[in-house]
C-alpha positions in Angstrom: 111.4 74.7 184.1 108.5 72.8 182.5 108.9 69.3 181.0 108.5 70.6 177.4 111.1 73.3 177.9 113.5 70.8 179.5 112.9 68.5 176.6 113.7 71.2 174.1 116.9 72.2 176.0 118.0 68.6 176.3 117.4 68.1 172.6 119.4 71.1 171.7 122.2 70.1 174.0 122.3 66.6 172.6 122.3 68.0 169.1 125.3 70.2 169.9 127.2 67.4 171.4 126.4 65.2 168.4 127.8 67.9 166.1 130.9 68.3 168.3 131.5 64.5 168.2 130.9 64.4 164.5 133.4 67.1 163.8 136.2 65.3 165.6 136.0 62.7 162.8 138.4 63.4 160.0 137.0 63.7 156.5 138.0 65.1 153.2 136.3 65.5 149.8 137.3 63.5 146.7 137.4 64.3 143.0 137.9 62.2 139.9 138.7 64.0 136.7 138.4 62.7 133.2 139.5 65.3 130.7 140.0 65.4 126.9 141.9 68.5 125.6 143.0 69.6 122.1 145.8 72.1 121.9 146.4 74.4 118.9 150.1 75.2 118.9 149.6 77.9 116.3 147.4 80.2 118.4 147.9 78.6 121.8 144.1 78.1 122.2 142.6 74.8 123.4 139.2 73.2 123.8 138.4 70.7 126.4 135.8 68.5 128.0 135.8 67.5 131.7 133.8 65.0 133.6 134.2 65.4 137.3 132.8 63.0 139.8 132.6 64.8 143.2 132.2 62.9 146.4 130.9 64.9 149.4 132.5 63.2 152.4 131.6 66.1 154.7 128.8 66.1 157.2 127.3 69.1 155.3 124.8 69.4 152.5 126.2 71.4 149.6 124.1 73.8 147.6 126.9 75.4 145.7 130.4 74.5 144.4 133.3 76.7 143.1 135.9 76.1 140.4 139.2 77.9 139.9 139.8 79.5 136.5 143.4 80.6 137.0 144.2 81.7 133.5 141.7 84.6 133.7 144.2 86.3 136.0 146.4 87.1 133.1 144.3 89.9 131.7 144.7 93.7 132.1 142.8 95.0 135.0 142.6 91.6 136.8 143.1 91.3 140.5 146.5 89.9 139.9 147.3 92.8 137.6 146.1 95.5 140.1 147.8 93.8 143.0 151.0 93.8 141.0 150.6 97.5 140.3 149.8 98.5 143.9 152.0 96.3 146.1 155.2 98.1 147.1 157.7 95.5 145.8 156.2 93.8 142.8 157.6 90.5 141.6 160.3 91.3 139.1 159.4 88.3 136.9 156.0 90.0 136.3 157.4 93.5 135.7 159.0 95.3 132.8 160.9 98.4 133.7 158.8 98.7 136.9 155.5 98.3 135.1 153.1 95.3 135.1 153.6 93.0 132.2 150.0 91.8 132.5 148.7 95.4 131.9 150.1 95.4 128.4 148.9 92.0 127.2 147.0 92.1 123.9 144.0 90.0 123.0 146.1 87.2 121.5 148.5 87.3 124.5 146.2 87.2 127.4 145.2 84.1 129.2 141.6 83.0 129.6 139.6 80.0 130.7 135.9 80.0 130.0 133.3 77.4 130.8 131.0 76.9 127.8 128.5 74.5 129.4 128.1 72.7 132.7 125.6 70.1 134.0 125.2 68.3 137.2 123.9 64.7 136.8 122.7 65.7 133.4 120.8 68.8 134.6 121.9 72.3 133.7 123.2 74.4 136.6 123.5 78.2 137.0 127.0 79.4 136.9 128.7 82.8 137.0 132.3 83.6 136.1 133.8 86.0 138.6 137.2 86.4 137.1 139.3 83.5 138.5 136.4 81.8 140.3 133.4 80.1 138.8 130.4 80.2 141.1 128.0 77.3 140.6 124.5 77.0 142.1 123.6 73.4 142.0 120.6 71.9 140.3 120.2 69.7 143.4 122.0 69.5 146.8 124.8 67.1 147.3 124.0 65.3 150.5 126.6 64.1 153.1 128.1 61.0 151.6 126.6 61.7 148.2 128.2 62.1 144.8 127.6 64.3 141.8 128.8 64.1 138.2 129.7 67.4 136.6 130.1 67.5 132.8 131.7 70.5 131.3 132.9 72.0 128.1 135.6 74.7 128.3 137.9 76.9 126.2 141.2 78.4 127.0 144.0 80.5 125.8 147.6 80.1 127.1 149.0 83.5 128.2 152.4 84.7 127.5 154.7 83.4 130.2 154.4 85.8 133.1 154.0 83.7 136.3 154.3 79.9 136.6 152.0 79.2 133.6 152.3 80.4 130.0 153.8 80.1 126.5 157.2 80.9 125.1 159.1 81.5 128.3 162.4 83.4 128.3 164.2 80.2 127.6 162.0 79.4 124.6 159.9 76.6 126.1 156.7 76.6 124.2 154.1 75.5 126.8 154.2 75.5 130.6 150.7 74.2 131.3 150.1 74.7 135.0 146.8 75.9 136.6 145.3 75.4 133.1 142.0 73.6 133.7 138.8 74.4 135.6 139.7 73.0 139.1 137.3 72.3 141.8 138.0 74.4 144.9 138.6 72.8 148.3 135.9 72.4 150.8 137.1 71.2 154.3 136.3 71.6 158.0 136.7 75.4 157.6 134.3 75.5 154.6 135.0 76.6 151.0 138.3 78.1 149.9 137.5 79.8 146.6 140.5 82.2 146.8 141.0 84.4 143.8 144.3 83.9 142.0 146.7 86.7 142.9 150.0 84.9 142.2 150.4 83.2 145.5 149.6 79.7 146.8 147.2 76.9 146.2 144.9 74.4 147.9 143.4 71.4 146.2 141.2 68.2 146.5 142.8 64.8 146.0 141.5 62.5 143.4 142.3 60.5 140.3 143.0 62.1 137.0 142.5 60.6 133.5 143.7 63.1 130.9 144.0 63.0 127.2 146.0 65.7 125.4 145.9 66.1 121.6 148.8 68.2 120.3 151.1 68.6 117.3 153.0 65.3 116.8 156.4 67.0 117.0 155.8 68.1 120.6 157.0 66.1 123.6 155.0 66.2 126.8 156.2 65.6 130.4 154.3 66.1 133.6 151.9 64.6 136.0 150.7 61.0 135.6 151.8 57.8 133.9 151.6 57.7 130.1 149.1 55.0 129.1 150.0 54.7 125.4 153.8 55.0 125.1 154.1 52.8 122.1 151.7 55.1 120.2 153.7 58.2 121.3 157.4 57.5 121.0 159.6 60.4 122.0 161.6 58.3 124.4 158.6 56.7 126.2 158.3 53.6 124.1 160.3 50.3 124.5 163.7 50.6 122.7 162.8 48.0 120.1 159.5 49.6 119.2 159.1 51.7 116.0 156.4 54.2 116.3 154.4 55.1 113.2 152.1 58.1 113.3 149.5 59.3 110.9 148.2 62.8 110.6 149.6 66.0 112.3 148.7 65.3 115.9 149.1 62.7 118.6 146.9 62.1 121.6 148.8 61.6 124.9 146.9 59.6 127.5 147.9 60.1 131.2 146.6 58.7 134.4 147.5 60.0 137.8 146.2 58.4 141.0 145.6 60.3 144.2 146.9 63.8 143.3 145.5 67.2 143.8 146.7 68.9 140.6 147.8 68.0 137.1 150.5 69.9 135.2 152.5 69.4 132.0 155.1 71.1 129.9 155.5 70.6 126.1 158.0 71.6 123.5 159.1 70.4 120.0 162.8 70.4 121.0 162.6 68.6 124.3 165.1 65.8 125.0 163.7 63.1 127.2 166.0 61.2 129.5 164.9 58.5 131.9 166.8 57.3 135.0 165.5 54.1 136.6 166.3 54.2 140.4 167.2 50.9 142.0 164.9 51.4 145.0 162.8 54.3 143.9 160.7 55.8 141.2 161.7 56.4 137.6 163.1 59.8 137.1 162.2 61.7 133.8 164.1 64.8 132.5 162.7 67.1 129.8 164.9 69.9 128.5 165.8 71.7 125.4 169.0 70.1 124.1 171.6 72.8 123.4 175.3 73.3 124.1 174.7 75.8 126.9 172.8 73.5 129.3 173.3 69.9 128.1 176.2 69.1 130.5 174.4 70.6 133.5 171.2 68.7 132.8 173.1 65.4 132.4 175.0 66.1 135.7 171.7 67.0 137.3 170.4 63.4 137.0 172.6 61.6 139.6 172.0 64.5 142.0 168.2 64.0 141.5 168.7 60.4 142.4 170.6 61.4 145.6 168.0 63.9 146.5 165.2 61.4 146.1 167.1 58.9 148.4 167.7 61.7 151.0 164.1 62.6 151.2 162.9 59.0 151.3 165.2 58.4 154.2 164.7 61.5 156.2 161.0 62.3 155.6 159.3 59.1 154.2 158.8 57.1 151.1 157.8 58.9 148.0 154.4 57.3 147.1 154.4 57.5 143.3 156.4 55.5 140.8 157.5 58.5 138.7 158.9 62.0 139.1 159.7 64.4 136.3 162.0 67.4 136.1 160.9 69.7 133.3 162.4 72.8 131.8 159.8 75.5 131.8 158.0 78.2 133.8 159.7 81.2 135.2 161.8 79.9 138.1 160.8 76.8 139.9 157.3 75.5 140.9 156.2 72.2 142.3 153.4 70.1 140.9 152.0 66.6 141.4 154.7 64.1 140.4 156.8 66.8 138.7 158.3 70.2 138.7 158.9 72.9 136.1 162.1 74.8 136.5 164.1 77.2 134.3 167.2 75.5 133.0 169.7 78.1 132.0 171.5 78.2 135.4 174.8 77.5 137.0 175.0 73.8 138.1 174.7 74.7 141.8 171.6 76.8 141.1 170.1 74.1 138.9 170.6 71.4 141.6 169.3 73.9 144.3 166.0 74.6 142.5 165.5 70.9 141.7 166.1 69.9 145.3 163.7 72.6 146.7 160.9 71.8 144.2 161.3 68.0 144.7 161.1 68.5 148.4 157.6 70.0 147.9 156.5 66.6 146.7 156.4 65.6 150.4 155.3 68.8 152.0 152.8 70.1 149.5 151.8 67.2 147.2 151.5 64.5 149.8 150.8 66.3 153.0 149.2 69.3 151.3 148.5 71.9 154.0 146.4 74.9 153.0 149.2 76.9 151.4 147.2 80.1 151.4 146.7 80.1 155.1 149.8 78.2 156.3 152.4 78.8 153.6 155.2 78.5 156.2 154.3 74.8 156.7 154.9 74.1 153.0 157.6 76.6 151.9 159.3 76.7 155.3 159.5 72.9 155.9 160.6 72.5 152.3 163.3 75.0 152.8 164.4 73.3 155.9 164.7 69.8 154.5 166.2 71.0 151.2 168.9 72.9 153.1 169.9 69.7 154.8 169.8 67.8 151.5 171.9 70.4 149.7 174.4 70.3 152.5 174.8 66.6 152.0 174.6 65.9 148.3 176.6 69.0 147.3 179.1 68.5 150.1 178.7 72.1 151.3 180.1 71.4 154.8 178.0 74.1 156.5 178.0 73.9 160.3 174.6 75.6 160.2 172.8 74.7 156.9 170.0 77.2 157.8 172.2 80.3 158.2 170.6 81.9 155.2 167.1 81.5 156.7 168.3 83.1 160.0 169.9 86.0 158.1 166.7 86.6 156.2 164.5 86.5 159.3 166.8 89.0 161.2 166.6 91.3 158.2 162.8 91.2 158.3 162.7 91.9 162.0 165.0 94.9 161.6 162.9 96.2 158.6 159.7 96.7 160.7 157.6 95.0 158.0 157.1 91.7 159.7 153.5 90.3 159.9 152.5 87.1 161.8 152.7 83.8 159.9 149.0 83.4 160.3 148.6 86.2 157.7 146.9 84.9 154.5 149.5 84.6 151.8 147.7 87.2 149.7 147.4 89.7 152.5 151.1 90.5 153.1 151.8 94.2 152.6 155.1 93.4 150.9 156.4 90.5 148.9 159.5 90.7 151.0 157.6 90.1 154.2 155.7 87.2 152.7 158.8 85.5 151.4 160.8 85.7 154.6 157.7 84.6 156.7 157.0 81.6 154.5 160.4 80.4 153.6 162.9 81.7 156.2 160.8 81.9 159.3 159.1 78.7 158.3 162.4 76.9 158.0 163.5 78.3 161.4 160.3 76.9 163.0 161.8 73.4 162.5 165.5 74.3 162.9 164.7 76.0 166.2 162.3 73.3 167.3 165.4 71.0 167.1 167.0 73.3 169.6 164.0 73.1 171.9 163.4 69.3 171.8 166.7 67.9 170.4 167.8 67.2 166.9 167.0 63.5 167.0 163.5 64.2 168.3 163.0 66.8 165.6 163.8 64.3 162.8 161.7 61.6 164.4 158.8 64.1 164.7 159.2 65.0 161.0 159.1 61.4 159.9 156.1 60.7 162.2 154.3 63.8 161.0 154.7 62.6 157.4 153.6 59.1 158.2 150.6 60.1 160.2 149.3 63.0 158.0 150.2 62.2 154.4 147.1 62.7 152.2 145.3 64.5 155.1 145.8 68.3 154.7 147.5 68.8 158.2 147.2 72.0 160.1 149.7 73.8 162.4 148.4 72.0 165.4 149.2 68.7 163.8 153.0 69.3 163.6 152.9 70.7 167.1 151.1 67.7 168.6 153.4 65.3 166.7 156.5 66.9 168.2 154.8 66.9 171.7 154.1 63.2 171.5 157.6 62.3 170.3 159.5 64.6 172.7 157.2 64.5 175.8 157.6 68.3 175.9 154.6 70.8 175.9 154.9 73.1 172.9 151.7 75.2 172.7 153.7 78.3 173.7 156.2 77.7 170.8 153.5 77.4 168.1 151.6 80.4 169.5 154.5 82.8 169.8 156.4 81.9 166.7 153.5 81.6 164.2 150.7 83.7 165.6 152.6 86.8 166.8 155.7 88.9 165.8 157.1 88.5 169.3 160.9 88.2 169.2 163.5 86.3 171.1 166.2 88.3 172.9 168.1 86.9 175.9 171.2 88.4 177.4 173.8 88.2 180.1 172.9 91.2 182.4 175.4 90.8 185.2 178.3 88.5 186.3 179.4 89.0 189.9 181.2 87.1 192.6 179.1 85.3 195.2 181.6 84.1 197.8 183.4 81.1 196.3 180.8 80.9 193.6 179.7 83.1 190.6 176.3 84.6 190.1 175.1 85.1 186.6 172.1 87.3 186.1 170.3 86.5 182.8 167.6 88.6 181.3 164.7 88.1 178.9 164.4 91.2 176.8 162.1 89.8 174.1 158.5 88.7 174.6 159.0 85.2 173.2 160.1 82.6 175.8 162.8 80.0 175.2 164.9 77.4 177.1 168.6 78.3 177.3 171.8 76.3 176.6 174.7 78.2 178.2 178.3 77.3 177.4 180.6 78.0 180.3 184.4 78.1 179.8 186.9 78.4 182.7 190.4 79.9 182.6 192.0 76.5 182.0 189.9 76.0 178.8 187.5 73.5 180.3 183.9 73.7 178.9 180.6 72.7 180.3 176.9 73.3 179.6 174.2 74.7 181.9 170.7 74.1 180.7 167.9 76.3 181.9 164.6 74.7 180.9 161.5 76.8 180.3 158.9 76.0 183.0 156.0 75.9 180.6 157.8 73.1 178.6 157.1 70.7 181.5 160.0 68.6 180.3 163.6 68.7 179.2 165.6 67.7 176.2 168.6 65.4 176.3 172.1 66.9 176.3 172.8 68.1 172.8 176.5 68.2 173.7 177.3 64.7 174.9 181.1 65.4 175.0 180.4 68.1 177.6 179.2 67.8 181.2 175.7 69.3 181.6 174.1 70.8 184.6 170.3 71.1 184.5 169.2 74.2 186.4 165.9 75.2 187.9 163.1 76.0 185.4 162.7 79.6 184.3 159.1 80.8 184.7 158.5 83.0 181.7 156.9 86.0 183.5 160.2 86.6 185.4 162.3 89.0 183.4 165.5 87.9 185.0 167.0 84.6 186.3 169.9 83.9 188.6 172.3 81.1 187.7 174.9 80.1 190.3 178.1 78.6 189.0 180.1 76.4 191.4 183.4 78.3 190.6 184.9 81.5 191.8 184.6 84.5 189.5 188.4 84.6 188.8 188.2 81.1 187.3 185.5 82.1 184.8 186.8 82.9 181.3 183.5 83.3 179.4 179.8 82.5 178.8 177.8 82.0 175.6 174.0 81.7 175.5 173.2 79.2 172.7 176.5 78.3 171.1 174.6 76.4 168.4 173.0 79.7 167.2 169.8 77.8 166.4 167.8 80.0 168.7 166.7 82.9 166.7 167.9 85.5 169.1 167.7 88.9 167.4 170.5 90.5 169.3 173.4 88.0 169.8 175.9 90.6 171.0 174.5 90.4 174.5 174.6 86.6 174.6 178.3 86.5 175.2 180.3 87.6 178.3 184.1 87.4 178.5 186.4 88.1 181.4 188.5 91.2 181.1 
């Protein structure tokens, strides 16, 4: 090889290594929004200006950017409409007698969001509206480490309430303003994520928001951000001794929100605004339509909201903002930065349940913020897990297994034959049922079952460390896996792979129980493809109980005894490839009363009838 060729090869090699080294450095983009919006409550149309300062912290030069224009989904013939019409089990909230509600929207009922003008650093850019995505070809590249200022004028119309956003929901709330503004798409180590809006999940860029909303003075607004001009606004925000005097027909509400990746608000002329000041936590705001049917529930909801905030602070980590708002609106429950919109005409238990679930999202979606579209189980599942624990405590449910509903849902999905791997993009599930169980139930079991594998104390320690290490960092599945490995000292690549990337199932059973001299031989079998360690409860004829623990060899470690009141015998590791395993009990067969694989039932064994053996 000649010197010149060697030099070229060496240069290429060094360049590749440089890129590899560079990509191990964590980075994320940053956005700062300044918006001024005027809402017409007569026709539900609004005009706005937006100044967006975009910082490119990536190692890449950007020649194009993308914005989300979510409201354009609420038009007949949109991708959301067609998906609703063609999926086998359409969302009932979006249907009317089995037909798409979007398909029948008239010109004054549809939603739209149109960009009127857009410049980059004062220079006009080329942009093209492709339904819910705005494609922008830049006037000049944004270099690594560089910034660009985008100035925009936009117009919107709020659709009838159909999904998350909208006007005049079924409970009469005037405005549920979510996904309402042109929002910069996320660019991360995987590239751009300009996903069309088809009623699923979101991914956003963190930044600071400075938002002014001008609206009819009778309307009360609650949502993301800290109100900057309470004494001009009134409506329960101002100091008690302050008398607010307003001139004209409108008020301008000024909010600032630091380090959030979305901005949402609800508004109604009949909102009651209550504030609860927590002793060691944020101020809690409640916005609801004051009527006899819901008033008592919404008053009683407030101490439960305090209890939930305290629970999450203790078991996950400190909530990083000074305010959280629970707002009546929307079409069910949906989480947003520093707030949630929930429907309010519910039983008390349901009202607390939806509040707890949506509040829990503040940690797993609005502070950790995984890419929901690609890893919805990390958001919805982890939220379901921690909210189940929270409900069990604050509502004194007394459930031995707070996750029993998640396991039931997962087993139903397996039996249905419709399961798809959790790596499936949220929009690509063939059935809403399959998505819901994969994201919520199977995602919750990921953690509940992880506690079975590494121990409950190690699980909760892992969860707290995961939050501490990855808040504001868009963690990926590998991050929760590596965190649990570091905390527990157990290798878990097999667990992440099988549970999330395949539809392999767990099925272990007692195949045979026979005498072996003065001992008893238990033949265990692995019938499912997914490996697991086993806890086996052994009961003798005198009623004495003990535990035999069969570690999985590929774990390269062992959990502590989860049953400290029982003696435990740690057996030889089970190499996964072997379909059977022989366990020798130091007792004669006639002294054995029964066996139970996994008495905790936290292992998601799809056929539990073969987990138990009883002497005849």
